[in-house]
N, C-alpha and C positions, 0 to 999 in steps of 0.2 A: 582369609580363603587362602592367601601366599603362605601363611604361617601352616595352614593345614597341608598343603602340598608339598612342604618341604618332608614329611615322612616319607610321601610314593616316592619323591624324588630319590632319597639315601635307598630304600629298599631297591631301586633301580642301579644304583650307582655299584654299591655290595653286591650285588649279583654279579655284576660285568668285571668286578676285580677278582671274584672268586670263580670266573671262567663261564660263566654262564650254564653254568649244568642243572641248576636247579629252579624250580619254576617260581613264581612269583605271584603272589594276589593282592590286586588293585580294583578298586571301586566292586568287589565282590565276583570278580572275575580272575580265574588260574592262567596267567602268561607267559611264554620264554621270553628270554633278552636277547636281541640280537647284539653280538659283541661287537659290532661295527657301528655303534649307534653311540653318541654323545649328548650331550644338552648343553647349549650355550644360551647365554644371557645377553642383549644388548639394553642398554638405556641411557635415558639422559635425563637426569635425576634433576635438575633445575628448570624445566619444561613444565608449563601450567598442564594441570591434571595430572602429575606424575605423583608418585609416592615411594618414598624409600625400601627397600627389602627389608625384611625382617632379618633380626640378627641368626635365628635357626637355620634359614635359607640362604643366609648371604656365609655362611660357613660353610657350606658343600661346596660353596665354586671358589677359585683363584680368582683375584681381581687382578684387571690388566687397565692400565691409563692409555687410552689413543691419543696421539698429539697431532699434529697439522702435519698433511703429508707432504713432500716435494711437488707441488705445483708447474714448478718449471717442466720436471723430467715429467708428470704425467699428461701435461698439454702437450708437449714435444711427442711421446709415444702415440697417442690420440691422433695428431697431427700425421705422422705418418701412416697409420693404418687408416688416415683417411684419404692417403693419396698425394700429402701435400709434398714436394721436392723442398720446400725452405722451412721444413718444420722447425727447426731448431732456430732459426732470426724469429719467426714466427712469435713461437712460443715465449720468447723472452720480450716479445710486446704485448701480447694478450694478458700474461699474468699480473703484470704491473697496470694494465689499464684497470682489470677487476679488482684489484688495491686502490686506485686512485676512485674508481666508481663508490666502494664500499667507504672510503674516506670523505668524500667530496659532496657527495649525491645527498639530498635531504634524508632524513630518517621515517622510513613507512613500513606500516607492519608489514606491506605485502611486497617489500623490496628482499631480496636474496643475491648476492655476488661470491656465493660461497662455489663449492667443486661441481656442485650437481649442475648450478648454471654455466658454468665453464663447459663442462659436458657437454651440454644442451647448446651451446655455441658453435663446439668444435664437431658435433655429429652435424648440425646444421649447414654449417662451411662444406664438410664432405658431401652431403647431399646435393649441395647447391654446383658444389664441381661435378660433381656425376654427371646431373642435369645439363650442364652447359658442355661437357664433351660428347654426351649422347646426343644431343641437338647438332651438334656442329658435325656429328656422322654421320647422321639422316641428312645434312646439306650435303653434304661431300656425297655420299650415296647418288642423291637426286641430280646432282650437278656430274655422275659419271667419274668422277674422282677416286682415285685410289688410298685412302688414308690409314694411319696407323696411329692407334688410340694412344700410344706413350709421344708421337709428335705432338699430339694436340694437347695434350696435358702439360705440356714445356712450354706452351703457347699462351694458356690461360694465366691472368695476374693473379697471382695467389692474395698479393694481401688486400686486392679487391673485392675478391672474393671472401675473404675474411671479414671486411667491414660490412658485406652486405649481410652476412650473416649475425653480426653484432647487432645491427639496426633492425632488421627484421625477426629477432629473438629478445634484446633487450628494451628497445624504444614503447612498443606494445604497454609494459608493465609500467614505464615514467610517466609522472605528473609532468605537467607541461613546462614547470620551472626547470626539471632536471634536463628536459629533451635539449634544453638550448649549451647547457653546460657538457651534457656528454657529446655533442657535435666538437666543442673545442677542445675535449678530451681525445676524441678520433683525432684531430688537427695536429694536436701535439703528439701523439704516440706513433701515426700512420700519417707523416708529414704528405702533403701534394698527393695523396690517393682520394679521389672523389668515389661517394656513394653511387652505384648505379643501383636502381629499384627495379626490381621483377617487374616484368611487363604481365599482365594476368588481364587483357583486354577480353578475351571471351567470358573472364568468370565477373567481369566489372559488368558487359553487357547482360548478362543473366541475372545478376543481382539487379540491375538497372529497370529488366522487364517486370521482376517480381517488385518490386518500389511501386513501377509506373500502376500495376495492379490495384496496389495497396495505396497508393495515393501519398506515398511518404515522400519527403525533400531529398532528395540524394545530389551530391555534386561531385564532378571529375576534375575542377579546375579547383585551387585554392580558394579564390572568390565565389564562388558557388555555395548557396544556403545546402548545407546537408554534407559538405564535403569532409568535416572530420568523422562523421558519423559514418561514411563511406568507408573511410579508411580503417576504423573501427573493424568494419565487417572482415574486410582484406586481413586485417594483421589476423582477425580469430579465424580465417582457413589456414593460414600461416602454421599458427601454433597447434590446432588439428592434427596436422600433417607430422608433429614434430612430437608431440606431446598427447598421450592416451589419457590423462587427467591436465584441465585446466579451470583457473578460475576467474571468473569477469567480477571485476570489484568496481563497483562504482555508488553513487548514491539515489536513492528511488528517483527513478524518472529518466535516468541517463542514457535509456537506450539499449541495454543491457540484452532484455529479454526480444525484443524486434530484431536485435541484430544476430541471434542463431536461428530464430524462425526464418528471417529471410534466407540465410547461408542456408538452411538447410534443404528449402526449399531450391531455392539456384541451384545448389549441386544437385538436386534432384534432377531440375530439369536439364542441367549441362550433361552430366553423368549418364542418366536414364536408371540411377538407383534410388530404389525407394527410401526416404528419410522419415525415421522415425522416433518420437520425443516422447520420453516417460518422464514425467515433471513432478520431485520428488520433495515436499518440505521438512525435512527430516525432524524438526523442532515441535512439529504439528503432531506426532507421534511418539510412544515409545520407543527406546531403544532396542526392545524386545521385538515389537511389531515391524519396526526398521531392518533388522537382521536375522531376527529368528529366535526361536528358545527351544532349549533340552529339558523336557522334563525332569525330574530329579527321580522319579520314582519308575518310571517305564524305559527311562532313558531314549526314547522317542524324541525326535528331531523334527521341529515345525520349522518351516522356511517361514522369515520375514518377508517382506515388500521388494526389499532391493536384492535379495538372494532369487527369491521366486522370479524376477524379471532378469536375472544373469541367468538362472536355470534353464527359464525358458527361450533364450537367444543359443544355449549351449545344444538343450534337447532339439533346436531346429525344427519343430514339429510343422511349422506353416511357413517356412522360408525365411525363418528371422534372421538366419546365418549369412544370406545374401542382400540384407538391407542394412542400409547406415543407422548404427543404433545408438543415440545417443542417450543417456541417463542424466536430468537434471536437477540436481540438487538445489533447490530455490526456496533459501532459508538463512537465516543465523547458524553462524560454523563453530564450533566448540569443542576442546578436545576428548570431550567425553563420548562423543559418537563419533567424531570424524578419525579419530587416532587408528581406529579398527578396521581402516581402509588404508592405512601406510602400504601393507604389503600388496595392495591391489593398485596401488597409485607409481610404484617402484618398477623398474626392470623385472621384478619379477612375476608380475599382474596376477596373483595368486589371491583369493579370499579364501581365509582359513574358517571353518566354522569349528564349535566348540565340541561337537561330536567325533573330531577328527577329518571331516570331509576336506577337502581341498578343490575349487572349482577354478579353473584358468580362465582368464579373461578373453574373449574371443578378440582379433585383430579388428574387426569392425565396430567394435563397442567405443565410444569417448564417454568418459566421464566428468560432467560441467559442473564446476560449482558457481550459480550466481549470488552474490553477496554484497551486502551493503559496505562491511569491512571486515578487517581479520584482526580485530583485535585480542581477541582471544584465542585465536590460530596460534599454533606453536611451528617453528623454522623446519620442522619435522615433515611437515602436511605440506607447507609452502614452497619450501625447496624441492616438492615432488610434483610440483605443478607448473607447467605454463602460464604466466599471467598477464592479463590485457585489464587496465586499467581507462575506465570509462569516467571523464571528469563530466562536469555538471555542464559545463560549456557545448559537449559533443550535441545534444539536443536543446535546440535555441526555444524560446516563446515562437517566434515567427514560424520558424517550423511546424511546432503544434499547431498555430494558427490556419497557414496555410493547408495542412491536412485538414482540419476540421472543414474549410470552405470547399476543398475538394469533394470530400465525403457529402457536404451538403447539397452540390449540384449532381451528383452522380446517383446518392443511395435514398432511395424511397424512405423517409421516415414516417409511412401510415402502412408500413409492413410489420409483420411481429418479429422478423430477423433482429438478431441484436448487433448484428454487422461484426463480427469477431474475422481477427485474421484468416481462420480457416474457411469458415461461411463466404468472405469475400473472394479468397482464391478457387473456392470450387465454385462459385458464381462466375469466375473470369474463364476458368476451364469448360464451364457448361456452356458459356456463351461462344468461345472459340469452336468448340465443336459444333453447336448448330450451327455456326456460319461453315463452316464444312461440309456438310450434307448438301446432296445433290438436289434440283428443282424437283419437286413432286409429281408425282406421274399424274397424266389426267385421269379423272373420276375419284382421286382420295382425297380425303377430307384433312385440312390444316385447320390449325389453330385459330387462324384470323377468320375461317370460314363457319367455324362454329356460333352459333345464338349467341349473342351478350359477349362476345369475344371484342367487337368494335366498342360498346361502352367501355369495355374494361380498358381498351386500350388508350380511349379517350380520358379514362378518369389517370391512369399511369401519365399520361403526357401532362396534365394540367396539374398534378402533383409535383412533378417534375420541373416546370413550368414555374410556379409558385416558388419553390424551392431556389430556383435560378434568381428570380426576381428579388430574393431575400439576401442570397449570395452576393449580388450585384451591389445591394443597398450597401451592406457594410462591409466589404472587402478593404473600403478606403482607410476603413478605421483598425484594420487589423495588422498593419503593415508594421515595420519593424519602431519606427519613430512615430506611428498612429495614436489615436484616443485610448484605445482599449489597451496596447500595452504600457504606455505611460501612465494610466491610471494604475495598471498593474504595479509597475515599481513604484509608485509613488504609496500605494497601499501598503509594499511590502518594507519600505523605509521611513513610513509614518506612522502605522497603525497598529497598537499593542494586542494581537492575535491574541487568542485566551488558551491555544496549544500551537505547539511548532508548526510551524506554516513553511510551504516551499510554494513556487511559484505556480507550479503544475498541478499541486490542488487545489488552487484557485484558479485557474483557465478550465481544469475538468469541469471545476461546480458551473463556472460561466459556460460553457458548450452545452451543457447538460440543461441549464436554464432557458438557451438558446433556441435548444432542439423543442424544450416544449413550447416556446413562443410559436414556432414553425406549426407545430402540430396542433393549435388553436386555432390558426388561418387555414388549416387543410380541413378542419373539421366545421368550420365556419362556412368556408367556400363549399365544401360537398352538401352542407345543409341547406344552401341557399344558390342552387343551381342556376334559379331564373334570373338573380340579382346577384353574379359573380363580383368579389373585390375587383376594384382595378388596381393597376401597377402602380399609382400613386398612393392610394390607401393601402396595398402591401409596404410598400417601402415607407412610408410614414410611419404604420405601424409597428413594423419590423427595428426600425432606428430609435423610436423610441423604448420602444422595450431592451433592446440593447444596452439603453444608458440606465436602464432601470435594473437590469441583470447584472452588470458589471459592478454598481456601487453592490450590492446584496453579497455576490459573489466574492469580491474582493475585501468587502467590510464586515460580513453578516457574522462572523466569528469575533467580533469588537464589541465594547460598550459604544452607547448611541453617541456619543460624544467624538467618536472616529467616524462611526457612519456620516456623521454630519461634516467633515473635514473632506471626506472623500467626494460627498456629495457635490460641496462647495468647489473643490478641485473641478470635478467634471464639467459645474456649470461654467467654472471660467476658463475650460478649455474645448468647450467645442461652439460650434454656430448653428448647431440642429435646435429646432423649436423647443422650448422649454418650458415648464409651467409658471403661469404668469406672475404667482406671489414670490419674489425672489429671496421675502425672508422664510419661507419654509422649505426646507431640504428635499431634492427631487423624488425619496424613498418614501414622501409622504403621498404621493400619488401614485394610482394605478393609471396601465392604458387601457384604454377600449380598443377592439376592435378594428375600428376605424382609424386608429392612431390618436384619438383625444384625450387629454391629459384631466383625470378623474378623481377629486382627493379620497383619501382612504377614509377619513371621518365620515364622508356621506354612505358608505359600504357598512357603516357600525349598527347593527338593527339595537332598535328599542329594546329593554326586556323588561317587565316587572315580575317580579317576584312573588310567590304565595309565602305568608308566614310560615307555616309549617315547613316549609323548604330549607329555611335558611340554614338549619342544623345539618343541611344533609352536603355528604361529601364530594359527590361528583357533580354538583350545580354548577355551570361556568356562565360567568357575567363576560357579553363579549365585550372586546374595547377595542381600540386602534391598533394596539400591540397584537393582541390573540388574533384578532382578523387579519392582519397582515402574516404575523409568522404562519397561520394554518394555511394560507394560498403559497407560502414558500414553502412547507413541507410538502402540500399536496403536488408541487412542482416536481420534486425528487423524489417523491412514493410513486409518481407516473411516470417516471422515467426510469422506474427501477434501480434507483442509487440507493447505496446504503447510505443513513447519516448519522449523525451526533448531533444531539443538544447538549450543550455546556452551559451551565451557570450556576448560581449558588444554590443551598439548601433553600425549600419555599419560594422558588420564583417562578413555580408554575410548568416547569418541563414536562415531567409526565403528562400533567393534565391538558397540555396545548399537545402533545404529539398524540394521546389518545383520543382527543376532541376530531385530530387531522387524519389519523385511518381511520374512525369509525365513520367521517362523513363521504369517504369511498366507498360504493355501492358492493364492491367483487372482495371486500379485503376483510379478514378476520386476525386479531391480535392474540399473540401469547407473551405473558412476561413471564421473562427468564430474570431473576435476580442475581447478581453477580456478586463475589466476596472474595476475600484474599487469596480461599485456597480453589478458586474455580479454576476446574480443567477442562480439556475437549469433551469428554464424558459426560458433562451437564448437557452440551448442547445435542450429543448422541442421543443421551436419554429423551430429548425433547423431541428431536425427529421422530423417534420409535413410536412416541405416546400418539403424536398429532400427525405423522404421515407413514405411507406406505411405499412399499419399493415393490417398481413393476420391471419386468424385464421385456425389452424394446429389441426391434431390428438394431437399434443403433446403442444397445447396450443397456445398463441398468438406471434406473429414473427414479429419483425420490421425489415423492411430489405430495402434496395434502390429501389426507382422506375425502374432504369435500371436494367433490368435482367443479373445475371451470372457478374455482376461490384462490386465491392467492393467501398463503399464510404468511404474515407479518410477525417477527421474532424480536421481541423487546427485551434490549439489554440491558437492564438498569443498575447502575451503576458500573458501567465497564470498565472505567479505569482503577479499581480496588486489586483485581488479580496481582498477587507478587509473582515479581522476575524470579527466575532461578538465579544461580550466583553467577551466569555467564550475561544477564539483563533480558532474557526471552521471558515474554508472558505466551505460554505457550496456548493457551486458548485464543492469546489474539493472530499467533501464527495461524493456528486453525482457521479462524474467523477470515483472517486474510487469502487463504487459499479457497475458502468458498465463494468469496468475493470476487477473487483475480480469475479462479479456473472455473468456477461454478460447479463445484463439485468435489470430492474426497475418496480415497482410497477406503474401502471397506477392509477391516485388518482381519475379520474373518477368512476371507478369500482371495484377498489381493485383488479387487475387483473396481473398478473407477465407476463410482456413483455419480451420476449429473444429477443438479438439482434445478427442479422444475416448479417454478411457481411459488420461491422460498424468498423472502427479503427480508434483509437486516435492519433495524433501527436500535439506537441507543442513547440513555441522557449518563450524564457524568457531572461529578462537580469539578471546580476549576482543579488545574493538577496541582495548584499549589497547597490545594488543604492538606489536611494531615491524612496520611494513609492511601492516598492517589499516587499513582504513578503513571507517568508518561505514558502515551500510546507510540506505538512503532511508527517511522515514518513511511515505513513500506506499506503499512494497513492504512493511515489517515491520507494515502495520496487519493485513493479511490472513495474517501469518506467527504462530502461537504461537512462542515461545521459551521452550526448556527448557536450565538450567542445568547441565552436568553437570561436577562437582568430583571432583577426585581420593577414591578410596574413605576412608572411615572407618579408625580402628585397626577395629573389629571385621571389617569387609569384608576388609580388608587379611590380618587373623589367618586368616579363614576362607577367602579366596583362595589363599595361599600355603602356609597347613595341609593345604588340599587337596593342591599340587604336592608338597610336602616329604614328606606320606607316601606318595604314589608313587615318591620316589625313594629313599627310603628301607626299602621294604617289601623288596628283594631284600639285605639287608643288616640280620638279625636280631638281629646284636651294637647295633644303636642303634635301632632302631625306634620304640625308647619317647621316643629324643630329639628326636623330629619336633616334637611342640607346643614345645619350648623352645627349639629352632633357630630355629621359626618366630618366637616372640614376641622372640627377641634380634635376629631381620634386622628387624623391624619397628619394634622401639623404636628401634635405632640408625638407621635410616633416618628416622624422624619427628624424632628430635632434630637430626643433620644438617640435615635439609628445613629446621628453625625458625634453625638458627644461622646458616647459609649463603642467603643469598639475590642476586637479581639486581643487587641495589642494591649488594651489595659487589662481583660480578665479573659480567661478562653471561651467563660461562657455567656459571656456577651454577647450574643448572635440574637441579631434582629431580622425579623423577617416578615412578609405581611399574615404569616400566620397568628400574630400578635394579634393583628387588627380584625383577622376571623374570631380570633378567640373572645376579642373585646367583645364582637357584635353578638356573639352567641351568650356570654355572661348576660348582655341586656336583656336579652329575647326571653333569656331562661328567668329573668327576675322579675320582668311585669307581665308573662304569660297568663299566670293565676290570678293576676290583679283585672277589677271592673274596671278602675280608671287609676290614671297617673298623673300626677301635677307635675308641671315644668319643673320646679326646685328637689323634684323627688328624683326627676331623671338627672339632673345635672349631676346632684347627689352620686345616682348610681352609675354616672357617667367618670367619676374621678374615683369613686371606690374600685372600680373593674380597672383603672387605669393603673392605679397604686398596684393592686394585687399583681399585675403583669410586669410592671416596669420598676414598681418601687422596692418590690422584694426579693428580687434577686441581686440587687447593688449590694457591694462588700462594705462601704464606709460610710459615715455620716456625711462629709461633705459631698458625695454624689447622692447620698437619700435627700438632703438638703435642695440641693440643685432641683431634684426632680419634683419635690414638694413646692417649691416656686414656681417650677414650670407649670405643674395643676393650676396654679393661681391666674398667671399671667395667660394661659389659653383660652382658661373659664372667663376672665375680663374680656378677652380680643372678640369671643363669639357669643357669650351669654351675659352682655353688660345691661339687657333689657329686665334683666331677674336678680331676685333677691339673692345675689351671692352668700351673703353671711349667713343665712338661714341653710342655704343650698351645701355649704362645705363646712358648718359647725361640727366642731370635734372630728373633724375627719382625719386629721394628721394624729392625732392625740390615739384614736381607737386603730391607729395602722401599727404602731409602734408596742 
């Protein structure tokens, strides 16, 4: 592309040199050249995502190398321009301080102590000084004093103002270890000068009121829970006043999203200016969909989403210019799309489009990047943005637990509302508005007078009463040193989770399970009004459910042995009533509605299969594992949570998931198979095929074609899509947007589409398997993960014993051998699985599918026979064993071991029969 452009640039330059008399032709258009024009190129060749200029273009320009400017002089001039009297002295202090910061603070991707960062500090210092002068003038006027502005300026401590600016500008971006070091450097450079933080009492109060409505933890003093997060919200406010582009950097779940949402609502209430947020995940769409595209044939320009939003604000058709407009880029940052915003983020504030149009960014717009890290961002982007670092400790587990308990006490779980931030704030506004209404006039009809309203009020009261009982019963276990958080910490430290884990993901999964348990109470109580549950029954049920839910939520994504150790930890850490059998883990039990422990094994239905159905692919034999997993999946499906089943191939993930979904009456399931090349367009085609778009008063809604039914999109092999060169799986970014924001922007018209009655579930092989890619933590945060391992010996005997009885039922002479044959098959399979692994050969993969093939082979062999003798059945058993296990082996030693295993297993389970006849020439015929 650049090489082709060089010819056009050469044409322009030659015309300028000749005096600009003649016309030139570019892209089929005749143009005249303005002699005052010139073309300049700036570039950072070493940056990620940049490429060198082609030689034929480079030779048309004169190259200049830029060196480091004199920072002392720049700082001095800027300080003078900001009204500082001691600019020369301050410049000699501030510049060495920035050099020390660059040298001594830790190396972080989001750190920048260059010229732009210095400029922001100096501009901020000027703003602080002017604010203080203005405030002192107003105080003097109110006291009737006659003041001169220059006299006030002389009285202000300029070093203290500069330190305040440094702390308010640099501290928000620092990791916790570097804050202490910065304070030490400040003491060295500015001795005996203390930092005086800016008082923002009115804003703190407004933030506090919003947090109260959202039931969030916020602290005023350092000892209070949520104080760190409150400081981050205030830092965000200060940075938005200084920069029109800023970045919120921190791990998933560190409070970034809630910080800007709360601040936007608090400012709206404080300043009476409506706040509007436009949330975009740039990696969930193409670059053309984000910025726009120029048709190569018609030269017609089509706006992308970002351009459309900016243009809409500029046009100000519906008063957009009077509102506070925040554009949130919530997703991964890479140079391929973000570098287009460099001119938007710097002082020019211009968006230059390929069609030559230039859009000036209005002053009421802030561009906010919400990212987990900046490892692929270049310094050109980082230096242009204000930066706020959110450490993992900003939002603690006890803050989340307190929020959950507050919501449990206050928000009805039997309502259809999802209780999002916007819904809760709207409910709070509606409630306060209704309280301000005057008393109804005589003769008017109020809601409480309407038929049935009393019954409804009683139901609401009873619902909140039961939820309050539940909150009271479990609140003591939710403290920072309580059972739940101790179990969580134990699981994080001692359990090998199948996918990368965070405390927040495990806690959110636990809260969803607790909500399901509470809903079970509400449903039972509603359907048994004549015999309502007592407070003791409620407390007993919810306390026991809490134990089971904690074990499943914190170790459900790990192998059985780790679930067992977490179960043992819970048993040793609580005084609550536990199952009587200490040798069995707690998750071998379920909890009845009255709080009693019921063994899972008692819930497994007995099943007999007809012989002709043994070869059927959709038959499921229930075991304790499948019954437990199905209930666990029903919990999250009922709570409308996305979920991922992870396990080795052949472990029954798909079967378990589809069985659970089909057991729910109002759900339809659609299979979508992912591959390494899957993109968001696959999901969009699925939406187009099974869903319909509807225009409603609240916007465009996408819902299943079948009314009042849910569509469950089953994403099989979800971790197969390959990441791009910056580590992002586009389809996973798109799914995160669907799950987190419940919608997407339709690229055809840049309209937001809200999902309705659409849910996502997925299956995946372990990330360690070849070709699998780790899923983004920002996606996994919202998704409970369940590990489905191969069935254990008991379950295998139960499954294949059922099949074998069906196969042998029509052969009376051997029907009594069904148990022996099953035990021999399972024993042989388990020993082979343990002996031969993929470490030996990549094709040594052993799964229960081998046993299924074994049963089908025996079934097909004896189906046409009128009678079967025991020795023939044993010979058939051995023949199928050799075909399935012996023929795949590579060397003679392994084959010899398998032949000996056939002998030993046959002797163990068929010792009452003539094995010499049954196994005669079996090995020689197999070679």
